[in-house]
C-alpha positions in Angstrom: 104.4 -49.0 -117.3 106.7 -50.3 -119.8 109.3 -48.6 -118.1 108.7 -50.2 -114.7 108.8 -53.4 -116.4 112.1 -52.8 -118.2 113.5 -51.5 -115.0 112.0 -54.8 -113.1 113.7 -56.9 -115.6 116.8 -55.2 -115.7 116.9 -54.0 -119.5 116.8 -50.1 -118.5 120.5 -50.1 -117.7 121.4 -51.4 -121.1 119.2 -49.8 -123.4 121.7 -46.9 -123.5 124.1 -48.8 -125.7 124.0 -47.3 -129.0 123.9 -50.3 -131.4 120.4 -51.9 -131.3 120.5 -55.3 -132.8 117.6 -54.1 -135.1 118.1 -55.3 -138.6 121.8 -56.6 -138.1 122.7 -59.8 -139.6 123.6 -62.9 -138.1 127.0 -62.6 -139.7 127.5 -59.5 -138.2 126.1 -59.9 -134.7 128.4 -63.1 -134.3 131.3 -61.8 -133.3 129.9 -59.2 -130.9 128.1 -62.1 -128.7 131.2 -64.0 -128.0 132.4 -63.9 -124.2 131.0 -64.2 -120.7 127.5 -63.5 -119.9 125.3 -63.1 -116.5 122.2 -65.4 -116.8 119.4 -64.5 -114.5 116.8 -67.0 -114.6 113.1 -65.3 -113.5 109.9 -66.6 -112.7 108.4 -69.3 -114.3 105.7 -72.4 -114.6 105.5 -75.8 -114.1 103.0 -78.2 -115.8 102.3 -81.8 -115.4 99.2 -83.9 -115.1 97.2 -81.6 -116.8 97.9 -78.5 -114.0 100.0 -75.6 -114.5 101.6 -73.9 -111.5 103.8 -70.8 -110.8 107.6 -71.1 -110.1 109.8 -68.7 -108.4 113.1 -66.8 -109.8 115.6 -69.3 -110.5 119.3 -69.2 -109.7 121.5 -67.1 -111.2 124.4 -68.3 -112.9 127.1 -67.7 -115.7 127.7 -68.5 -119.3 130.0 -68.4 -121.9 129.4 -68.2 -125.8 132.2 -69.7 -127.8 133.1 -69.6 -131.4 132.7 -72.9 -133.5 133.2 -74.3 -137.0 129.6 -74.0 -137.4 128.8 -70.8 -135.7 128.2 -70.0 -131.9 127.8 -72.3 -128.9 127.5 -71.7 -125.1 129.0 -73.6 -122.2 127.9 -73.7 -118.6 124.5 -72.0 -117.7 122.0 -74.4 -116.2 122.5 -77.3 -118.4 125.9 -78.6 -117.8 127.5 -79.2 -121.4 128.2 -77.3 -124.6 125.4 -77.1 -127.0 125.0 -75.5 -130.3 123.7 -71.7 -130.5 122.2 -71.0 -133.7 120.4 -67.7 -135.1 116.7 -68.4 -136.3 116.3 -67.0 -139.8 113.1 -68.5 -141.6 110.7 -68.4 -138.6 109.9 -66.4 -135.5 109.2 -67.3 -131.9 106.6 -64.9 -129.8 106.5 -64.2 -126.0 103.7 -63.9 -124.3 103.0 -63.6 -120.3 101.2 -66.6 -118.9 97.4 -66.2 -117.8 96.7 -63.7 -115.4 95.7 -66.0 -112.4 99.3 -68.1 -112.7 101.2 -64.4 -112.2 98.7 -63.7 -109.0 99.1 -67.0 -107.7 103.3 -66.5 -108.3 102.9 -63.4 -106.3 100.4 -65.0 -103.7 103.2 -67.8 -103.1 106.7 -66.1 -103.5 105.8 -62.6 -102.8 107.3 -61.7 -106.1 105.5 -59.4 -108.5 106.6 -61.1 -112.3 107.3 -58.8 -114.5 107.0 -60.3 -118.3 107.9 -58.4 -121.2 106.6 -59.4 -124.8 108.0 -59.6 -127.8 106.5 -56.6 -129.1 107.4 -54.7 -126.3 110.9 -55.8 -126.8 110.8 -54.4 -130.4 109.7 -51.1 -129.3 112.3 -50.6 -126.9 115.4 -51.6 -128.9 113.9 -49.1 -131.2 113.3 -51.5 -134.3 111.7 -49.9 -137.3 108.8 -51.1 -139.2 109.6 -54.5 -140.7 112.6 -54.9 -138.6 112.9 -57.8 -136.4 115.4 -58.4 -133.4 117.7 -61.3 -134.5 116.7 -64.5 -132.3 118.8 -67.2 -130.8 117.7 -70.9 -130.2 119.8 -73.3 -128.2 118.8 -76.8 -127.2 120.0 -80.2 -126.1 119.4 -82.7 -123.3 121.2 -83.0 -119.8 121.2 -85.2 -116.7 119.6 -83.6 -113.5 119.2 -85.0 -110.0 115.4 -85.7 -110.9 116.1 -87.6 -114.5 116.9 -86.6 -118.1 116.1 -82.9 -118.9 115.5 -82.0 -122.9 115.6 -78.3 -123.1 115.4 -75.4 -125.5 116.5 -71.5 -124.9 114.7 -69.1 -127.1 116.4 -65.7 -126.9 115.9 -62.0 -127.9 119.2 -60.2 -128.7 118.8 -56.6 -128.0 122.1 -55.7 -128.4 125.8 -57.0 -127.8 125.3 -56.7 -124.1 121.7 -57.9 -123.6 119.5 -60.9 -124.6 116.0 -61.9 -123.1 113.7 -65.0 -123.8 112.4 -68.1 -122.5 113.9 -71.5 -121.6 111.7 -74.6 -121.2 112.9 -78.2 -120.0 110.9 -81.2 -120.4 111.7 -83.1 -117.2 110.9 -86.9 -119.0 111.1 -88.9 -115.5 107.8 -86.2 -114.3 106.2 -86.0 -117.4 106.4 -82.0 -116.7 107.5 -79.3 -118.7 109.1 -76.0 -116.8 109.2 -72.6 -118.5 111.1 -69.7 -117.1 112.1 -66.3 -118.2 115.8 -66.1 -118.8 117.9 -62.7 -119.0 121.6 -62.8 -120.5 123.8 -59.6 -119.5 127.2 -58.7 -119.3 
């Protein structure tokens, strides 16, 4: 089952990369993340007015991670502009799948069978030992979209120098809604 999920989200190819990121310090990892990335935005949800509904997979795009005086920043991707990219050291975030009802609706509406892997499954796949955690990155900012201003956050688990997996979330201020999508960064 987990192998099928990994193949579906495109992680199988990169798992043979020898340097898993478990237990590597942010300073050691920082240099290896600089460069061009392909960003694939997958299945998601849209919540507003007390309802949550599935969103089909989004467009793929490219982004670039660049060094800054204070660490790293990302340019390109779904949000136009340059945004600081920070390692999360003191807290941990969790990836959970939406309800089975939402997953079933997504498959019925869009013909997609969404495959979402949890943070615990990611750590197992990456080969993290007991007590080791995958490094986590966070990006946030605000940009103007056709529908108005969007406040966004991206949370990524770093599996290795060529693969990151996580969630991006955008608050659509004019609509009062929140969109969330699975995002996979590879190179």
